[in-house]
N, C-alpha and C positions, 0 to 999 in steps of 0.2 A: 922648750924651744918651739913647740907647735904654735903657740899664740904669736910669737914673734914672726914666724914664717907667714902666718895668715895675714898679719898686719902689713908686713913688707910687701907681700904679693898684692894685697888690696891697694896699697898706695901706688905700686907700679902700674896696676891695671887702670887706675884713675889718672895716670900721667903725673904722679907725684913722687917719682922715684928719686928725686933730689932732696927729699925731706931728710933732715938729720934725725936718725933714730938712736935713742939712748934707752938703756934698760937698767932696772935696779931690782934686786931681790937676792935671795940666797941662791947663787948660781955656781955650779961646779966649775972649777978652773978648767976642767976638760972640755966644757961646753963653750968656753969663750972663743976659741979659734973658729968654731962653726958659726957662732953668732957674728963674728967679724966677717966671715966669708959671705954671710947672708946680707951684710950691709950695715950691721949695727956699729955705730961709731964709738960708743963708750958703754962700759958695763960698771955699775956701781953696786957694791955690796951693802948690807945693813950697817948702819952707823957711819956711812960716808958723810963727812961734813957738807952742809949745803954750799959752803963757799967753794969746795972742790968741784962740786957738780956744776955750779954756775960758771966757774972759771973754764971748765971743759966746754960748756955750751958756748961761751963767748969766743973761745979759740976756734971752735968748729964754725961758728958764724963768720968770724973774721976770715978764715981760710976760704969759705964759700964765697964771700963777697969778693975777695981778691981773685979767685978763680973765674968768677963770672964777669969781672970788670975788663 
């Protein structure tokens, strides 16, 4: 989770705190709540179908567009 924290902090420092962050890897279920608290919108494990990932990205973008409109 160190890498995610560094990336998220760096984005915020650059004024990009509204970027949708998704992560994928072998991630412990225990770590997911902490990642969510840091601002990660979605967590994907190994073998997640690309269609599931792209659907989540589309949903996140749609929500972001609605929110900013």
